[in-house]
N, C-alpha and C positions, 0 to 999 in steps of 0.2 A: 310839841316840843319847840321852845324858842330857838332862834338862830344861835344865841349864845350857848344854850345847853347842848344844841346839836354839835357845835364846834368842839365843846369840851368832851362830849361823848366820842367823837371821832378821834381826838387826840389820845384819849385814854385807851381806846380800842387799839390804835396803832402801837402804843407803848406796850400793851400786853402781847400783841402779835410779834413785835420786835424781840421782846424778852424770850419768846419761845422759838425764835429763829424762823418764823413763818413768812415774814415779808419777803425775804430774799428768795424763798422757794417759789413764791407766787409771781414775782415780777420777772419779765423777760430780761435776759442779759445778766442774770446773777445765778450763782450756784450756791445752794444752801450749804452751810457749814457741815462737815462730816468728820468723823474720826473712827478710830478702832479701839476706843478706850473700854468698851463693854462688848460682850458677846451679842447683846441686843443690837448695837450699832453695826456690828459686822453682818448680822443676818438681815437687817433692815435696809442698809444703804449700799451694800456690796453684793456682787454675784460672781460665781466661778465660771471660768471658761475651761472646759475639759477637766472637771474636778476629779481628783483622786483623793478620797477622804482620808486614806491611811497615810498620806504624805503631807499633811499639814496639821498644825496644832495651834491652839490659842489658849493663853493663860495670862491673867493679870495684865491685859493690855498689850501683850507681846505676841506677835504672830510669827510662828516658825514654819518655814517652808523647806521641804527637801529641794536641794538644787537639782533641777530636772535635767536628764540627759539630752532632751530635745531643746528647742528654742524657737524664737520668733525671727532671729537674724539669719538670713541665708537659707540655703536649701537643706534644712534639717527637718527631722520629725518634729511636729508642733509640740511645744512645751505644754505640760499639764499644769493645773493649778495657777492659772493667771487670774488674779483677783481684780475685778473691774468695778469701778464705781457705777451705780445704777443711774447716776445723773450725768447728762451730757455737759461738756464744757461750754459755757456761754459767756460772752463778753470777757471781762478780766477775771481770771481764776488762778488759783495757785494750789499746790500740794507740796508737802514736805514730810520727810520721815527719816529716822535714824536707821540706816541699812547696814547690816553686818554679815560677813561670812564667817561661820563658826570655826571651821577647820577644813579649808579648801585643799584639794590635792590635784585637781585637774587643770591644765592650762586653759585659760579663758572662762573658768568657772565664775559665775557672776550673779548678782541680784540687784534689783533697783526699781526705778519708776518708769512708767510709760505714759506718753500721750498716745492713746490706743484707738485706732479706727478698726483695724483688724490685723491679722498676722502679716499682711503685706503693706500696711500703711500705719506707721508709728514713728515716734521719736523716743529713744531710750536714753536714760541717765543712770549709770550703774557704778557699783563697786565691783572691780574685776581683778581676778588673780591671774597673773601672767609670769611664768618662770620664777616663782618664789617671791614676787613683788606685788604690791597692791596699787591699783590705779583707780581714778575716777575717769570714766569715759562717757562721752555723749555722741550719739550717732542717730541717723535717720534712714528710714527705708520707705520709699513711696513707689509701689509697683515694682518695676524692674530696676529702679535706680536706688542707690544707697551710698551713704558717705559717713565716714567718721569725722566729726568736726572738732572734737577735743579729746585729748588723752594726756592725763597728768599723773605722774607718779607721786603718790601721797604718803605711802608707807602706812596707810590707815586700813586696818581690817574692818573697821566700822566708821562710817561717816554720815553726816547729815546731808541729804540731797533735797533739792527744791526746784520745782518748776514754777515759772510765772508765764502764763499764757494771756496774750492780748490780741484777739483776732487772728491774724496770720503770723504772728510773731511768738516764738517759743524761746524763753530764756532759761538756761540751766545753771544752777549754782550749787556749791558744796561748802561745807565747813567741818572742822574738827569738833567732836563732842566736847562741850565745855567752853568753846569759843563763841563769841557773839557775832563776829564779822563773817559775812558770806563772801566767797570768792566765785567770780563768774567763770563758768566752764566755757560756754559759748552762747550765742544768740542765732537762731535760725529764723529766716523769713521765707515764707512760701507764697506761691502765686495767688492763693486764695486761703480763706480761713481753714485751718486744719480741724476738720470735724472729728470728734472722738470723745473719749472719756479717760480719766486718770486710771492707772492700773499699777499693780505691784506684781513682779514676776521674777523667775530665776531661769538660768540657762546653763548648758554645758557642764552639768554635774556628772559624776561618775555613773557608769552604766549599772554597776552592781552594788557598790558601797552606798550607804545612806549618809549623805552629808547635808548640812542644814544652813539656812540663812535666816536672819531675823529682821523684822520690821517693827520699830517702836515709835511711839509719839506721832503716829500718822495723823495729819490734819489737812483737810481740804477746805478751801474757802473760795 
């Protein structure tokens, strides 16, 4: 094979790999694009922490989760059905989803996104129901330390949430469905890179009643 033909072959191969999204999954520092548009993508790219199969549903790209009585925040019983990406966050990465609470009744009932190391090391960005009002809240917990860094009353039962992670910096954003402009909730910087994966979760749902949250348009890059 001549040098010219070799170069052409390499370029064509790279183009094919890029078309199938494989280059980003092979290079360090990149996270392969993921979503929840199909049941196949759910099974292939995500995994459950403390799965309770009867308390989640998937149909036509919409994930429904029972709002769990437990949680990851504070000294509570660990929440079930935390859906975690199988790929670790590397370099610059982002996730976004349209998160909604269908019919919340309990104070602090919530659903949203995590940068998830484990139940004691995470950053959460959520839609939260408090005393009849809806908020977007961002907070972190690292070991025995925790802090709420943003709490915005939005009046939105459903809102787009987005994380942008770059090394040790985590930026949380939100927007109303139908709007194109993102609003920054907060930016957190940590002493070192926050090792973890993106996740979807619920917390502080009723003990006996079945209440639900939804996640739509999930996209990880």
